[in-house]
All heavy atoms as TSV, in Angstrom:
chain	resi	resn	atom	element	x	y	z
A	1	MET	N	N	-32.542	5.916	-56.007
A	1	MET	CA	C	-32.782	4.654	-55.346
A	1	MET	C	C	-33.723	3.822	-56.218
A	1	MET	O	O	-34.715	4.360	-56.725
A	1	MET	CB	C	-33.386	4.897	-53.993
A	1	MET	CG	C	-33.791	3.653	-53.264
A	1	MET	SD	S	-34.218	4.001	-51.557
A	1	MET	CE	C	-32.648	4.386	-50.876
A	2	LYS	N	N	-33.424	2.551	-56.379
A	2	LYS	CA	C	-34.256	1.687	-57.199
A	2	LYS	C	C	-35.262	0.937	-56.339
A	2	LYS	O	O	-34.900	0.413	-55.307
A	2	LYS	CB	C	-33.351	0.677	-57.943
A	2	LYS	CG	C	-34.126	-0.206	-58.847
A	2	LYS	CD	C	-33.541	-0.184	-60.238
A	2	LYS	CE	C	-34.183	-1.191	-61.099
A	2	LYS	NZ	N	-35.418	-0.770	-61.684
A	3	ILE	N	N	-36.511	0.931	-56.758
A	3	ILE	CA	C	-37.577	0.194	-56.092
A	3	ILE	C	C	-37.425	-1.250	-56.507
A	3	ILE	O	O	-37.262	-1.563	-57.674
A	3	ILE	CB	C	-38.985	0.701	-56.492
A	3	ILE	CG1	C	-39.072	2.195	-56.308
A	3	ILE	CG2	C	-40.067	-0.040	-55.734
A	3	ILE	CD1	C	-38.860	2.731	-54.973
A	4	PRO	N	N	-37.400	-2.188	-55.523
A	4	PRO	CA	C	-37.272	-3.622	-55.843
A	4	PRO	C	C	-38.357	-4.069	-56.854
A	4	PRO	O	O	-39.547	-3.665	-56.708
A	4	PRO	CB	C	-37.428	-4.323	-54.515
A	4	PRO	CG	C	-37.129	-3.294	-53.484
A	4	PRO	CD	C	-37.549	-1.971	-54.077
A	5	SER	N	N	-37.995	-4.980	-57.777
A	5	SER	CA	C	-38.950	-5.409	-58.797
A	5	SER	C	C	-40.154	-6.126	-58.172
A	5	SER	O	O	-41.237	-6.050	-58.670
A	5	SER	CB	C	-38.246	-6.260	-59.814
A	5	SER	OG	O	-37.684	-7.432	-59.187
A	6	SER	N	N	-39.946	-6.775	-57.027
A	6	SER	CA	C	-41.060	-7.433	-56.423
A	6	SER	C	C	-42.127	-6.438	-55.886
A	6	SER	O	O	-43.342	-6.699	-55.983
A	6	SER	CB	C	-40.607	-8.277	-55.192
A	6	SER	OG	O	-39.963	-7.483	-54.269
A	7	THR	N	N	-41.711	-5.268	-55.498
A	7	THR	CA	C	-42.642	-4.206	-55.107
A	7	THR	C	C	-43.341	-3.655	-56.331
A	7	THR	O	O	-44.545	-3.403	-56.304
A	7	THR	CB	C	-41.913	-3.070	-54.368
A	7	THR	OG1	O	-41.289	-3.643	-53.221
A	7	THR	CG2	C	-42.860	-1.979	-53.967
A	8	LEU	N	N	-42.631	-3.517	-57.473
A	8	LEU	CA	C	-43.233	-3.005	-58.643
A	8	LEU	C	C	-44.254	-3.962	-59.220
A	8	LEU	O	O	-45.269	-3.537	-59.777
A	8	LEU	CB	C	-42.177	-2.726	-59.751
A	8	LEU	CG	C	-41.264	-1.515	-59.449
A	8	LEU	CD1	C	-40.161	-1.470	-60.496
A	8	LEU	CD2	C	-42.046	-0.233	-59.396
A	9	ARG	N	N	-44.043	-5.235	-59.029
A	9	ARG	CA	C	-45.018	-6.215	-59.523
A	9	ARG	C	C	-46.196	-6.409	-58.607
A	9	ARG	O	O	-47.116	-7.131	-58.913
A	9	ARG	CB	C	-44.299	-7.600	-59.708
A	9	ARG	CG	C	-43.375	-7.642	-60.890
A	9	ARG	CD	C	-42.930	-9.046	-61.167
A	9	ARG	NE	N	-42.276	-9.670	-59.988
A	9	ARG	CZ	C	-40.962	-9.696	-59.777
A	9	ARG	NH1	N	-40.160	-9.107	-60.583
A	9	ARG	NH2	N	-40.496	-10.259	-58.718
A	10	ALA	N	N	-46.208	-5.705	-57.461
A	10	ALA	CA	C	-47.276	-5.908	-56.492
A	10	ALA	C	C	-48.627	-5.563	-56.973
A	10	ALA	O	O	-49.617	-5.958	-56.462
A	10	ALA	CB	C	-46.932	-5.088	-55.175
A	11	GLY	N	N	-48.728	-4.739	-58.030
A	11	GLY	CA	C	-50.012	-4.386	-58.562
A	11	GLY	C	C	-50.332	-2.901	-58.396
A	11	GLY	O	O	-49.825	-2.238	-57.546
A	12	GLY	N	N	-51.162	-2.442	-59.296
A	12	GLY	CA	C	-51.579	-1.013	-59.175
A	12	GLY	C	C	-50.577	-0.121	-59.826
A	12	GLY	O	O	-49.473	-0.543	-60.184
A	13	SER	N	N	-50.918	1.103	-60.000
A	13	SER	CA	C	-50.056	2.058	-60.620
A	13	SER	C	C	-49.163	2.792	-59.624
A	13	SER	O	O	-48.164	3.334	-60.006
A	13	SER	CB	C	-50.834	3.100	-61.405
A	13	SER	OG	O	-51.729	3.771	-60.538
A	14	ALA	N	N	-49.514	2.739	-58.343
A	14	ALA	CA	C	-48.752	3.483	-57.316
A	14	ALA	C	C	-47.274	3.076	-57.261
A	14	ALA	O	O	-46.401	4.007	-57.248
A	14	ALA	CB	C	-49.419	3.341	-55.967
A	15	PRO	N	N	-46.923	1.832	-57.235
A	15	PRO	CA	C	-45.481	1.487	-57.183
A	15	PRO	C	C	-44.718	2.045	-58.376
A	15	PRO	O	O	-43.577	2.496	-58.233
A	15	PRO	CB	C	-45.475	-0.042	-57.169
A	15	PRO	CG	C	-46.775	-0.416	-56.543
A	15	PRO	CD	C	-47.758	0.581	-57.050
A	16	ARG	N	N	-45.303	1.995	-59.542
A	16	ARG	CA	C	-44.587	2.627	-60.698
A	16	ARG	C	C	-44.490	4.127	-60.586
A	16	ARG	O	O	-43.452	4.720	-60.970
A	16	ARG	CB	C	-45.305	2.227	-61.999
A	16	ARG	CG	C	-45.243	0.712	-62.244
A	16	ARG	CD	C	-45.433	0.364	-63.665
A	16	ARG	NE	N	-45.479	-1.074	-63.880
A	16	ARG	CZ	C	-44.423	-1.895	-63.888
A	16	ARG	NH1	N	-43.235	-1.427	-63.708
A	16	ARG	NH2	N	-44.577	-3.189	-64.040
A	17	ALA	N	N	-45.515	4.735	-60.063
A	17	ALA	CA	C	-45.448	6.200	-59.873
A	17	ALA	C	C	-44.318	6.549	-58.866
A	17	ALA	O	O	-43.567	7.528	-59.069
A	17	ALA	CB	C	-46.792	6.718	-59.359
A	18	VAL	N	N	-44.196	5.774	-57.833
A	18	VAL	CA	C	-43.190	5.967	-56.790
A	18	VAL	C	C	-41.817	5.794	-57.460
A	18	VAL	O	O	-40.878	6.557	-57.166
A	18	VAL	CB	C	-43.387	5.061	-55.589
A	18	VAL	CG1	C	-42.160	5.138	-54.672
A	18	VAL	CG2	C	-44.649	5.432	-54.849
A	19	GLN	N	N	-41.667	4.847	-58.354
A	19	GLN	CA	C	-40.383	4.695	-59.091
A	19	GLN	C	C	-40.010	5.974	-59.842
A	19	GLN	O	O	-38.892	6.405	-59.804
A	19	GLN	CB	C	-40.482	3.496	-60.080
A	19	GLN	CG	C	-39.200	3.297	-60.871
A	19	GLN	CD	C	-38.063	2.728	-60.009
A	19	GLN	OE1	O	-38.276	1.790	-59.217
A	19	GLN	NE2	N	-36.881	3.292	-60.132
A	20	ILE	N	N	-40.996	6.532	-60.480
A	20	ILE	CA	C	-40.780	7.803	-61.219
A	20	ILE	C	C	-40.391	8.924	-60.241
A	20	ILE	O	O	-39.441	9.705	-60.520
A	20	ILE	CB	C	-42.006	8.211	-62.058
A	20	ILE	CG1	C	-42.172	7.190	-63.191
A	20	ILE	CG2	C	-41.843	9.643	-62.602
A	20	ILE	CD1	C	-43.497	7.268	-63.912
A	21	PHE	N	N	-41.097	9.043	-59.095
A	21	PHE	CA	C	-40.757	10.063	-58.113
A	21	PHE	C	C	-39.332	9.884	-57.663
A	21	PHE	O	O	-38.565	10.866	-57.579
A	21	PHE	CB	C	-41.667	9.878	-56.829
A	21	PHE	CG	C	-43.117	10.129	-57.053
A	21	PHE	CD1	C	-44.011	9.662	-56.137
A	21	PHE	CD2	C	-43.633	10.876	-58.157
A	21	PHE	CE1	C	-45.369	9.830	-56.274
A	21	PHE	CE2	C	-44.972	11.079	-58.293
A	21	PHE	CZ	C	-45.834	10.557	-57.339
A	22	SER	N	N	-38.924	8.637	-57.413
A	22	SER	CA	C	-37.587	8.347	-56.948
A	22	SER	C	C	-36.546	8.731	-58.037
A	22	SER	O	O	-35.522	9.342	-57.680
A	22	SER	CB	C	-37.471	6.866	-56.584
A	22	SER	OG	O	-36.223	6.536	-56.107
A	23	GLU	N	N	-36.825	8.413	-59.246
A	23	GLU	CA	C	-35.864	8.720	-60.342
A	23	GLU	C	C	-35.728	10.209	-60.482
A	23	GLU	O	O	-34.661	10.680	-61.008
A	23	GLU	CB	C	-36.409	8.118	-61.627
A	23	GLU	CG	C	-36.281	6.601	-61.679
A	23	GLU	CD	C	-36.984	5.994	-62.886
A	23	GLU	OE1	O	-37.615	6.731	-63.645
A	23	GLU	OE2	O	-36.900	4.757	-62.985
A	24	HIS	N	N	-36.699	10.966	-60.064
A	24	HIS	CA	C	-36.582	12.456	-60.157
A	24	HIS	C	C	-36.132	13.091	-58.848
A	24	HIS	O	O	-36.136	14.336	-58.703
A	24	HIS	CB	C	-37.917	13.071	-60.573
A	24	HIS	CG	C	-38.220	12.767	-62.034
A	24	HIS	ND1	N	-37.700	13.549	-63.068
A	24	HIS	CD2	C	-38.919	11.782	-62.650
A	24	HIS	CE1	C	-38.129	13.028	-64.241
A	24	HIS	NE2	N	-38.833	11.972	-63.996
A	25	GLY	N	N	-35.692	12.296	-57.905
A	25	GLY	CA	C	-35.115	12.793	-56.684
A	25	GLY	C	C	-36.066	13.227	-55.582
A	25	GLY	O	O	-35.671	13.913	-54.621
A	26	ALA	N	N	-37.343	12.831	-55.703
A	26	ALA	CA	C	-38.281	13.204	-54.676
A	26	ALA	C	C	-37.910	12.569	-53.352
A	26	ALA	O	O	-37.495	11.443	-53.279
A	26	ALA	CB	C	-39.690	12.786	-55.061
A	27	THR	N	N	-38.085	13.318	-52.281
A	27	THR	CA	C	-37.860	12.763	-50.913
A	27	THR	C	C	-39.115	12.835	-50.111
A	27	THR	O	O	-39.133	12.241	-48.995
A	27	THR	CB	C	-36.758	13.594	-50.191
A	27	THR	OG1	O	-37.170	14.969	-50.133
A	27	THR	CG2	C	-35.426	13.468	-50.914
A	28	ALA	N	N	-40.151	13.478	-50.593
A	28	ALA	CA	C	-41.442	13.530	-49.885
A	28	ALA	C	C	-42.560	13.771	-50.858
A	28	ALA	O	O	-42.368	14.306	-51.943
A	28	ALA	CB	C	-41.368	14.712	-48.914
A	29	ILE	N	N	-43.746	13.279	-50.445
A	29	ILE	CA	C	-44.964	13.589	-51.167
A	29	ILE	C	C	-46.037	14.090	-50.177
A	29	ILE	O	O	-45.932	13.791	-48.985
A	29	ILE	CB	C	-45.558	12.374	-51.971
A	29	ILE	CG1	C	-45.994	11.239	-50.999
A	29	ILE	CG2	C	-44.573	11.883	-52.996
A	29	ILE	CD1	C	-46.893	10.269	-51.656
A	30	ILE	N	N	-46.945	14.881	-50.659
A	30	ILE	CA	C	-48.042	15.366	-49.867
A	30	ILE	C	C	-49.324	14.768	-50.408
A	30	ILE	O	O	-49.602	14.853	-51.609
A	30	ILE	CB	C	-48.157	16.890	-49.889
A	30	ILE	CG1	C	-46.807	17.523	-49.394
A	30	ILE	CG2	C	-49.327	17.385	-49.054
A	30	ILE	CD1	C	-46.717	19.001	-49.670
A	31	THR	N	N	-50.073	14.099	-49.546
A	31	THR	CA	C	-51.273	13.370	-49.995
A	31	THR	C	C	-52.273	13.295	-48.838
A	31	THR	O	O	-51.949	13.609	-47.690
A	31	THR	CB	C	-50.866	11.986	-50.441
A	31	THR	OG1	O	-52.022	11.308	-50.961
A	31	THR	CG2	C	-50.280	11.154	-49.345
A	32	GLY	N	N	-53.468	12.884	-49.156
A	32	GLY	CA	C	-54.496	12.664	-48.153
A	32	GLY	C	C	-54.298	11.289	-47.453
A	32	GLY	O	O	-54.375	11.138	-46.243
A	33	GLN	N	N	-53.978	10.299	-48.276
A	33	GLN	CA	C	-53.667	8.992	-47.747
A	33	GLN	C	C	-53.004	8.170	-48.861
A	33	GLN	O	O	-52.980	8.554	-49.995
A	33	GLN	CB	C	-54.981	8.272	-47.332
A	33	GLN	CG	C	-55.946	8.032	-48.464
A	33	GLN	CD	C	-57.278	7.421	-48.004
A	33	GLN	OE1	O	-57.681	7.666	-46.833
A	33	GLN	NE2	N	-57.854	6.680	-48.857
A	34	VAL	N	N	-52.461	6.991	-48.501
A	34	VAL	CA	C	-51.862	6.122	-49.455
A	34	VAL	C	C	-52.346	4.683	-49.172
A	34	VAL	O	O	-52.583	4.348	-48.040
A	34	VAL	CB	C	-50.312	6.159	-49.469
A	34	VAL	CG1	C	-49.808	7.470	-49.918
A	34	VAL	CG2	C	-49.730	5.804	-48.125
A	35	GLY	N	N	-52.415	3.912	-50.226
A	35	GLY	CA	C	-52.781	2.507	-50.065
A	35	GLY	C	C	-51.578	1.650	-49.702
A	35	GLY	O	O	-50.437	2.168	-49.666
A	36	GLY	N	N	-51.794	0.408	-49.448
A	36	GLY	CA	C	-50.748	-0.509	-49.011
A	36	GLY	C	C	-49.651	-0.663	-49.967
A	36	GLY	O	O	-48.451	-0.571	-49.575
A	37	ASN	N	N	-49.916	-0.834	-51.266
A	37	ASN	CA	C	-48.867	-0.980	-52.242
A	37	ASN	C	C	-48.035	0.281	-52.369
A	37	ASN	O	O	-46.812	0.217	-52.428
A	37	ASN	CB	C	-49.404	-1.347	-53.600
A	37	ASN	CG	C	-49.910	-2.793	-53.669
A	37	ASN	OD1	O	-49.555	-3.613	-52.871
A	37	ASN	ND2	N	-50.798	-3.082	-54.616
A	38	ALA	N	N	-48.661	1.400	-52.359
A	38	ALA	CA	C	-47.988	2.693	-52.463
A	38	ALA	C	C	-47.122	2.914	-51.216
A	38	ALA	O	O	-45.985	3.344	-51.298
A	38	ALA	CB	C	-48.946	3.838	-52.634
A	39	ALA	N	N	-47.697	2.596	-50.015
A	39	ALA	CA	C	-46.933	2.809	-48.805
A	39	ALA	C	C	-45.635	1.929	-48.810
A	39	ALA	O	O	-44.551	2.406	-48.443
A	39	ALA	CB	C	-47.772	2.481	-47.599
A	40	LYS	N	N	-45.749	0.704	-49.269
A	40	LYS	CA	C	-44.569	-0.184	-49.353
A	40	LYS	C	C	-43.527	0.389	-50.315
A	40	LYS	O	O	-42.349	0.340	-50.072
A	40	LYS	CB	C	-44.973	-1.607	-49.764
A	40	LYS	CG	C	-45.702	-2.331	-48.707
A	40	LYS	CD	C	-46.217	-3.671	-49.221
A	40	LYS	CE	C	-47.135	-4.306	-48.189
A	40	LYS	NZ	N	-47.765	-5.551	-48.743
A	41	ALA	N	N	-44.022	0.821	-51.487
A	41	ALA	CA	C	-43.104	1.394	-52.477
A	41	ALA	C	C	-42.463	2.665	-52.025
A	41	ALA	O	O	-41.226	2.872	-52.209
A	41	ALA	CB	C	-43.833	1.638	-53.775
A	42	LEU	N	N	-43.206	3.529	-51.348
A	42	LEU	CA	C	-42.633	4.760	-50.788
A	42	LEU	C	C	-41.524	4.456	-49.771
A	42	LEU	O	O	-40.480	5.066	-49.793
A	42	LEU	CB	C	-43.724	5.646	-50.177
A	42	LEU	CG	C	-44.666	6.332	-51.159
A	42	LEU	CD1	C	-45.894	6.840	-50.411
A	42	LEU	CD2	C	-43.951	7.428	-51.890
A	43	GLU	N	N	-41.836	3.523	-48.887
A	43	GLU	CA	C	-40.852	3.131	-47.890
A	43	GLU	C	C	-39.587	2.551	-48.558
A	43	GLU	O	O	-38.487	2.905	-48.174
A	43	GLU	CB	C	-41.463	2.087	-46.904
A	43	GLU	CG	C	-40.578	1.762	-45.743
A	43	GLU	CD	C	-41.291	0.899	-44.752
A	43	GLU	OE1	O	-42.522	0.759	-44.727
A	43	GLU	OE2	O	-40.533	0.239	-43.959
A	44	ALA	N	N	-39.780	1.703	-49.525
A	44	ALA	CA	C	-38.669	1.120	-50.243
A	44	ALA	C	C	-37.816	2.153	-50.943
A	44	ALA	O	O	-36.599	2.048	-51.065
A	44	ALA	CB	C	-39.128	0.030	-51.239
A	45	GLY	N	N	-38.507	3.182	-51.466
A	45	GLY	CA	C	-37.815	4.236	-52.179
A	45	GLY	C	C	-37.270	5.366	-51.275
A	45	GLY	O	O	-36.666	6.342	-51.782
A	46	GLY	N	N	-37.513	5.252	-49.993
A	46	GLY	CA	C	-37.026	6.284	-49.068
A	46	GLY	C	C	-37.722	7.601	-49.206
A	46	GLY	O	O	-37.190	8.687	-48.873
A	47	ILE	N	N	-39.001	7.539	-49.622
A	47	ILE	CA	C	-39.796	8.760	-49.778
A	47	ILE	C	C	-40.848	8.816	-48.697
A	47	ILE	O	O	-41.557	7.881	-48.434
A	47	ILE	CB	C	-40.476	8.785	-51.132
A	47	ILE	CG1	C	-39.441	8.734	-52.279
A	47	ILE	CG2	C	-41.432	9.984	-51.325
A	47	ILE	CD1	C	-40.036	8.526	-53.673
A	48	LYS	N	N	-40.852	9.931	-47.969
A	48	LYS	CA	C	-41.828	10.113	-46.868
A	48	LYS	C	C	-43.133	10.687	-47.441
A	48	LYS	O	O	-43.107	11.563	-48.288
A	48	LYS	CB	C	-41.276	11.020	-45.815
A	48	LYS	CG	C	-40.142	10.416	-45.058
A	48	LYS	CD	C	-39.746	11.245	-43.876
A	48	LYS	CE	C	-38.613	10.582	-43.184
A	48	LYS	NZ	N	-38.536	10.782	-41.781
A	49	ALA	N	N	-44.220	10.213	-46.895
A	49	ALA	CA	C	-45.542	10.721	-47.269
A	49	ALA	C	C	-46.095	11.585	-46.110
A	49	ALA	O	O	-46.059	11.146	-44.957
A	49	ALA	CB	C	-46.511	9.607	-47.584
A	50	TYR	N	N	-46.528	12.771	-46.446
A	50	TYR	CA	C	-47.116	13.692	-45.464
A	50	TYR	C	C	-48.574	13.885	-45.708
A	50	TYR	O	O	-48.988	14.023	-46.875
A	50	TYR	CB	C	-46.376	15.044	-45.490
A	50	TYR	CG	C	-44.976	14.938	-44.984
A	50	TYR	CD1	C	-43.913	14.581	-45.808
A	50	TYR	CD2	C	-44.696	15.217	-43.640
A	50	TYR	CE1	C	-42.638	14.474	-45.317
A	50	TYR	CE2	C	-43.403	15.127	-43.164
A	50	TYR	CZ	C	-42.382	14.743	-44.007
A	50	TYR	OH	O	-41.071	14.625	-43.545
A	51	ALA	N	N	-49.352	13.882	-44.673
A	51	ALA	CA	C	-50.829	14.002	-44.808
A	51	ALA	C	C	-51.251	15.475	-44.870
A	51	ALA	O	O	-50.861	16.268	-43.995
A	51	ALA	CB	C	-51.489	13.334	-43.596
A	52	TYR	N	N	-52.057	15.781	-45.892
A	52	TYR	CA	C	-52.696	17.093	-45.963
A	52	TYR	C	C	-54.192	16.782	-46.048
A	52	TYR	O	O	-54.675	16.193	-47.025
A	52	TYR	CB	C	-52.230	17.900	-47.192
A	52	TYR	CG	C	-52.968	19.208	-47.294
A	52	TYR	CD1	C	-52.707	20.240	-46.385
A	52	TYR	CD2	C	-53.902	19.458	-48.308
A	52	TYR	CE1	C	-53.362	21.429	-46.469
A	52	TYR	CE2	C	-54.562	20.679	-48.416
A	52	TYR	CZ	C	-54.276	21.664	-47.456
A	52	TYR	OH	O	-54.933	22.874	-47.531
A	53	ARG	N	N	-54.883	17.147	-45.013
A	53	ARG	CA	C	-56.320	16.869	-44.942
A	53	ARG	C	C	-57.186	18.107	-45.122
A	53	ARG	O	O	-58.380	18.045	-45.019
A	53	ARG	CB	C	-56.635	16.255	-43.548
A	53	ARG	CG	C	-55.746	15.072	-43.223
A	53	ARG	CD	C	-56.456	13.798	-43.275
A	53	ARG	NE	N	-55.688	12.728	-42.644
A	53	ARG	CZ	C	-55.108	11.749	-43.342
A	53	ARG	NH1	N	-55.196	11.711	-44.620
A	53	ARG	NH2	N	-54.422	10.807	-42.691
A	54	GLY	N	N	-56.521	19.214	-45.549
A	54	GLY	CA	C	-57.290	20.412	-45.771
A	54	GLY	C	C	-58.024	20.375	-47.095
A	54	GLY	O	O	-57.869	19.467	-47.897
A	55	SER	N	N	-58.810	21.405	-47.276
A	55	SER	CA	C	-59.585	21.476	-48.583
A	55	SER	C	C	-59.012	22.552	-49.454
A	55	SER	O	O	-59.667	23.015	-50.384
A	55	SER	CB	C	-61.046	21.781	-48.278
A	55	SER	OG	O	-61.191	22.983	-47.579
A	56	GLY	N	N	-57.782	23.003	-49.180
A	56	GLY	CA	C	-57.187	24.081	-49.956
A	56	GLY	C	C	-56.531	23.568	-51.218
A	56	GLY	O	O	-56.654	22.408	-51.630
A	57	SER	N	N	-55.823	24.465	-51.860
A	57	SER	CA	C	-55.175	24.191	-53.111
A	57	SER	C	C	-53.787	23.525	-52.854
A	57	SER	O	O	-53.357	23.298	-51.757
A	57	SER	CB	C	-54.879	25.537	-53.796
A	57	SER	OG	O	-53.931	26.265	-53.076
A	58	VAL	N	N	-53.186	23.117	-53.954
A	58	VAL	CA	C	-51.802	22.541	-53.891
A	58	VAL	C	C	-50.860	23.561	-53.236
A	58	VAL	O	O	-50.043	23.149	-52.414
A	58	VAL	CB	C	-51.320	22.164	-55.321
A	58	VAL	CG1	C	-49.875	21.756	-55.266
A	58	VAL	CG2	C	-52.167	21.040	-55.879
A	59	ALA	N	N	-51.007	24.810	-53.581
A	59	ALA	CA	C	-50.163	25.862	-52.962
A	59	ALA	C	C	-50.387	25.901	-51.459
A	59	ALA	O	O	-49.438	26.066	-50.668
A	59	ALA	CB	C	-50.442	27.217	-53.570
A	60	ASP	N	N	-51.630	25.691	-51.014
A	60	ASP	CA	C	-51.895	25.676	-49.547
A	60	ASP	C	C	-51.212	24.493	-48.898
A	60	ASP	O	O	-50.614	24.617	-47.842
A	60	ASP	CB	C	-53.402	25.607	-49.269
A	60	ASP	CG	C	-54.161	26.857	-49.730
A	60	ASP	OD1	O	-53.554	27.947	-49.793
A	60	ASP	OD2	O	-55.399	26.686	-50.078
A	61	ALA	N	N	-51.284	23.324	-49.561
A	61	ALA	CA	C	-50.668	22.118	-49.014
A	61	ALA	C	C	-49.142	22.319	-48.934
A	61	ALA	O	O	-48.542	21.955	-47.944
A	61	ALA	CB	C	-51.006	20.919	-49.867
A	62	LEU	N	N	-48.551	22.872	-49.982
A	62	LEU	CA	C	-47.122	23.089	-49.985
A	62	LEU	C	C	-46.712	24.090	-48.896
A	62	LEU	O	O	-45.700	23.900	-48.245
A	62	LEU	CB	C	-46.667	23.576	-51.381
A	62	LEU	CG	C	-45.191	23.755	-51.566
A	62	LEU	CD1	C	-44.417	22.454	-51.282
A	62	LEU	CD2	C	-44.888	24.190	-52.984
A	63	ALA	N	N	-47.515	25.139	-48.704
A	63	ALA	CA	C	-47.211	26.103	-47.659
A	63	ALA	C	C	-47.236	25.452	-46.284
A	63	ALA	O	O	-46.364	25.741	-45.440
A	63	ALA	CB	C	-48.215	27.242	-47.712
A	64	GLU	N	N	-48.215	24.577	-46.067
A	64	GLU	CA	C	-48.279	23.851	-44.791
A	64	GLU	C	C	-47.063	22.932	-44.594
A	64	GLU	O	O	-46.527	22.867	-43.487
A	64	GLU	CB	C	-49.588	23.035	-44.714
A	64	GLU	CG	C	-50.848	23.899	-44.547
A	64	GLU	CD	C	-50.887	24.588	-43.214
A	64	GLU	OE1	O	-50.691	23.967	-42.162
A	64	GLU	OE2	O	-51.105	25.822	-43.202
A	65	TYR	N	N	-46.654	22.263	-45.663
A	65	TYR	CA	C	-45.468	21.416	-45.605
A	65	TYR	C	C	-44.209	22.285	-45.300
A	65	TYR	O	O	-43.429	21.898	-44.417
A	65	TYR	CB	C	-45.306	20.646	-46.900
A	65	TYR	CG	C	-44.032	19.905	-47.003
A	65	TYR	CD1	C	-43.828	18.676	-46.341
A	65	TYR	CD2	C	-42.971	20.376	-47.746
A	65	TYR	CE1	C	-42.612	17.991	-46.432
A	65	TYR	CE2	C	-41.738	19.660	-47.811
A	65	TYR	CZ	C	-41.597	18.498	-47.150
A	65	TYR	OH	O	-40.416	17.835	-47.231
A	66	THR	N	N	-44.054	23.340	-46.044
A	66	THR	CA	C	-42.887	24.189	-45.876
A	66	THR	C	C	-42.800	24.747	-44.454
A	66	THR	O	O	-41.678	24.900	-43.905
A	66	THR	CB	C	-42.882	25.354	-46.904
A	66	THR	OG1	O	-42.923	24.716	-48.217
A	66	THR	CG2	C	-41.655	26.205	-46.829
A	67	ALA	N	N	-43.964	25.048	-43.879
A	67	ALA	CA	C	-44.020	25.605	-42.543
A	67	ALA	C	C	-43.824	24.510	-41.442
A	67	ALA	O	O	-43.733	24.828	-40.248
A	67	ALA	CB	C	-45.345	26.298	-42.294
A	68	GLY	N	N	-43.734	23.273	-41.876
A	68	GLY	CA	C	-43.544	22.183	-40.893
A	68	GLY	C	C	-44.810	21.747	-40.228
A	68	GLY	O	O	-44.765	21.123	-39.102
A	69	ASN	N	N	-45.958	22.072	-40.773
A	69	ASN	CA	C	-47.240	21.780	-40.139
A	69	ASN	C	C	-47.887	20.459	-40.531
A	69	ASN	O	O	-48.946	20.113	-39.976
A	69	ASN	CB	C	-48.276	22.947	-40.450
A	69	ASN	CG	C	-47.804	24.236	-39.841
A	69	ASN	OD1	O	-47.166	24.282	-38.814
A	69	ASN	ND2	N	-48.198	25.320	-40.493
A	70	LEU	N	N	-47.298	19.722	-41.424
A	70	LEU	CA	C	-47.869	18.462	-41.816
A	70	LEU	C	C	-47.172	17.332	-41.088
A	70	LEU	O	O	-46.006	17.321	-40.863
A	70	LEU	CB	C	-47.731	18.258	-43.343
A	70	LEU	CG	C	-48.421	19.232	-44.247
A	70	LEU	CD1	C	-48.290	18.871	-45.682
A	70	LEU	CD2	C	-49.879	19.416	-43.871
A	71	GLN	N	N	-47.952	16.285	-40.748
A	71	GLN	CA	C	-47.478	15.124	-40.068
A	71	GLN	C	C	-47.106	14.039	-41.057
A	71	GLN	O	O	-47.968	13.778	-41.974
A	71	GLN	CB	C	-48.460	14.628	-39.034
A	71	GLN	CG	C	-48.803	15.595	-37.945
A	71	GLN	CD	C	-47.571	15.943	-37.116
A	71	GLN	OE1	O	-46.796	15.059	-36.735
A	71	GLN	NE2	N	-47.353	17.245	-36.888
A	72	PRO	N	N	-46.043	13.351	-40.888
A	72	PRO	CA	C	-45.755	12.217	-41.800
A	72	PRO	C	C	-46.760	11.093	-41.502
A	72	PRO	O	O	-47.190	10.844	-40.377
A	72	PRO	CB	C	-44.326	11.776	-41.429
A	72	PRO	CG	C	-44.014	12.416	-40.153
A	72	PRO	CD	C	-44.953	13.556	-39.929
A	73	LEU	N	N	-47.157	10.398	-42.580
A	73	LEU	CA	C	-47.985	9.247	-42.416
A	73	LEU	C	C	-47.165	8.138	-41.807
A	73	LEU	O	O	-45.999	7.972	-42.152
A	73	LEU	CB	C	-48.573	8.755	-43.764
A	73	LEU	CG	C	-49.543	9.766	-44.437
A	73	LEU	CD1	C	-49.876	9.307	-45.856
A	73	LEU	CD2	C	-50.808	9.849	-43.626
A	74	PRO	N	N	-47.728	7.379	-40.878
A	74	PRO	CA	C	-46.961	6.343	-40.202
A	74	PRO	C	C	-46.574	5.247	-41.161
A	74	PRO	O	O	-47.339	4.904	-42.061
A	74	PRO	CB	C	-47.853	5.851	-39.074
A	74	PRO	CG	C	-49.261	6.193	-39.517
A	74	PRO	CD	C	-49.104	7.432	-40.372
A	75	PRO	N	N	-45.384	4.620	-40.958
A	75	PRO	CA	C	-45.042	3.455	-41.821
A	75	PRO	C	C	-45.940	2.292	-41.553
A	75	PRO	O	O	-46.544	2.193	-40.445
A	75	PRO	CB	C	-43.577	3.192	-41.398
A	75	PRO	CG	C	-43.399	3.825	-40.043
A	75	PRO	CD	C	-44.400	4.931	-39.963
A	76	LEU	N	N	-45.992	1.376	-42.454
A	76	LEU	CA	C	-46.827	0.140	-42.275
A	76	LEU	C	C	-46.142	-0.688	-41.224
A	76	LEU	O	O	-44.925	-0.754	-41.112
A	76	LEU	CB	C	-46.885	-0.632	-43.584
A	76	LEU	CG	C	-47.665	0.043	-44.713
A	76	LEU	CD1	C	-47.611	-0.855	-45.969
A	76	LEU	CD2	C	-49.115	0.238	-44.315
A	77	ALA	N	N	-47.004	-1.371	-40.479
A	77	ALA	CA	C	-46.477	-2.226	-39.363
A	77	ALA	C	C	-46.022	-3.579	-39.929
A	77	ALA	O	O	-46.339	-4.013	-40.973
A	77	ALA	CB	C	-47.548	-2.443	-38.369
């Protein structure tokens, strides 16, 4: 899926990072939070963001995601 150029021009590195995620087939990311530009780009790219608020490792976050214990971050209003 291609991220619209207007979203890529919105500023910051997050929209470009989301473009790379999309090009590699990502359908989800695990994060603590996302900013406005990243949230718009993720939504445009069809990639869901899941919140991991723990203090564990990447492996811990992935285990929580795989077990279905992470909540998706809400879309922007």
